[in-house]
N, C-alpha and C positions, 0 to 999 in steps of 0.2 A: 737742332736735327740728330743726336741719335736717338731720345727719344720717339721720336716719328718713326723708326723704323722696328722700336719695341713695341708701339699700339699696330701697326700692319700684321707682325708676327702674332700677337693674340688673336687676332679677327682670321685669321688663315687658319689656327689652331681650332677654336672652335666651328669653323666651316665645315673641317674634317670631320669632326666629332659627330656634329649632325648628320652627315649626310651616313656612317656608317650604322648610324642608329636604324636606318631607312631600311636596311637590308634584310633585317628578318620576316617583315612583311610579306614577300613575296617567296617566301618557303610555306606560309600558310595556306596560299593560294594553293601550290602546287600541293599541299598535302589532301584537300578537299576534293581534288577532283581524280583522285584514287579509283580505280575500278572494283569489280565486285567480283571476287576471288572463283563466286558460287556460281555466277552465273557466267556459263561458257558456249562457245559457237554449236550450232545447232546444224546437222546437214541430214540431205535426203539421200535416198539410193543412190542418185547420178551422179552425188557430191554438189549440187547447188547448196546454198546455204541460205538454210531459211531462220535468222531469227537466231536468239538464243534458248537456252534451257537452264532450267534452275537444278542442281547440284542438292540432294539431301545433305541437312543438315547433320545427322546422326553421324556419316561417313566423313564429310571432306571438310567438316567445320572443326578438327581438333586441333590442337594447340601441337604441330611435331614435337614427340620425343625421341628426341636422337639418342640415347644411352639404349631405349625399348627397342630401337629398330635397330641398333649394334649388335643386341642381345642376341635378337630373332635370325637374323640374318647370319652370324655363327653358328647358332643353333641348327640352321636350314643346310649350312655349308657341311657340318660336321655330321650330320644325319642322311649327308647323301653320300659319306665314303664306307666302301665294305667293309674294309679292317679284313680282308682274309689274307694279308701276308705272313707266311709261314718263313721257317729257316728250322734246319735240325742243328742241335746242341750237340756235344762229344759225348753224351750218354744215348743220344737216337740216332747219330751215322750210321751206317752199313761198315764191318769190317773193323780193322782194328785190332786184332787181341792178341797176335803177335808183336814183342821188339821187333821193329825194323830190321836192325843189327844190331852188332855187339856195344856195349855201355865203350867199350876205348878202342884205341887203336888204328883207327880207322881216320883221323883228324877229321871227321865231322861233328857236327853237332849231336849231344847227346837226346834221341826221343825214344819213347815207348811205344808209340804208336803213330799208323801211318793215318792217323785221321782226327791228329790232333790240329788246331786251329793254323797252327804258323805252317801246316802240310800242306800243299796242293789237294782239291777234292777231300779238305779237311772240313771240322766243324765251324760253325758262325757263332763269335762273339758277340754277348748282346742283341743278339738280331731280331728282329718283327719275328712277331706269335701273333694268332687270331685274335683279335678285341672287337669292341664296342666302342664307338663316339658317339654314341646317342648321348645327345644332351636333353634334359625335360626344360618344359616352359611351360607356367600356367595360360591357361587357355585364353582368360582377358589377358594377360600379356601379348600374346601372341594377336591376336584381335587388335588390340592399343596400335601396336606394331605396324599392320596394314592401316589401319585409319589414319596413322599420323605420316604416311607415304603416299596415300593417297590425298591426304592433305595438301602435303607438301609439293605434291604435280598441279593439284589447282592452284595454290599461290603462285608458282612457276610459270601459270598460264599453258602448260603441256599436257589436256585433257579436248578431246572433242567427242562429241553423241554424235549419232547418225540413226536415223529411223529406224531402215532395216538392209539387208546387204542381198542385193537378186542379183543373181549368178543361177545361172539355166545351167551350164558345163563349168566342170572348173577351166580357168583360164586363168594365168598369171599378168597375161597385158589386161584384161579386164580388171584387175586387182591394183595393177602398177599405175593405170589409168584413174582409178579412184582416189589411190594416192596423192595423185598428182594436183588433182580438181581441189580435194581436201587442204593441201598446201605441204605435208609433212616431206622433209629434207632430211629425217635421221631415222632412227630404229623405232618402232611401233611395235607395241604392244596389241593386240585386236582380241575385245573380250565379248564374248558370247555368250549369250542367256542357256541354248543346248548345244549339244552338239551335231554338228552342220559339214558332212564329207567335204562338201563342193566347196566350200566358204574355204575350210582349211585347205585345202588340195590348192585353192588359186594363190592363196599366200604364201605356200611352204617354199616356195621357191623363190621370193622376195627376200635380196639381203637384207637382213637386218631388221624381217619380219617376223612374228612369231603370233599363234594364236591361240588363248586358254580359254575355258570355262570359269565363268564368273564366280563358280564356288570352289573353283580350284586355286584362285587371288592367291600369289603369295608374295613374299617379301624382296625375293631375288630379282622374279621376273622386271619389279617394278624399279630395282635400283639398276638392272644392266638393259633397260630400253627408257628410250627418254621420253615418246609420246606415248598416249594410250588413247585408243577408242574404243569409246562402249557404246554398245546397243543401247536404243534406248531400253527395253527391256530387263538390262542388266540392272538399271538402277534401282528399281524394287528389290533386286535379289540380291544386291551389296546389303542393300539396307537391313532385308532379313537376316543375313547371315551373320555378319560382322559388326552390328548397331552394338554399343557399350548395354550387358544387362543391368536390371535393378537389381540391389541387392536384396531386394523384398523376393524375391525372384526364386525358386527354388533351382 
């Protein structure tokens, strides 16, 4: 009788081993059905979807380089600082030539000037002085950082392309209706090929929306806005301004 129990237990262990080996087949099927990040939704001027559009590989097919993106962001934040804070030292503060009171007999501390750092209205010790916070970074690294950020947006599915903007006059409601039709539910960075006062004024009162020119694309705006709405004419400008340069070119 005990021998029969051992045979049944061996059969159950074999069955469990066969079921575990069949699981990786389902994972391969899901990996084959992944979408292409370079194909993004394309909308007309009224916000209706008209299929998809292919993004240029030279810009949106870059492998994201996190250290370069971090360095470019720190550089932009540092260069935005004015560095105009200034304080006076004991040598530059006005007054304090005579000793305020005698050395002994008053019961107070010994002071030689009313402009000492410990006195009211005196100098500042180790205070800030005008300086430059600028950081240098090669142009090729700055372009690499932008391509990395744009490629990450494409991988995350946060890029939309619109054919053009049709605004007869500045209207915030018209811009809000366009964003709702496209399906944006967070902060938006609208990229224009050329300056357009009507479009800019239509988006400037929307909470979380900002308009920028394609040639002025920067890493900080890409990090602080979730979605990216590109005009169709901006694709060629981005490829022309930020594509990697060949080493043979001077």
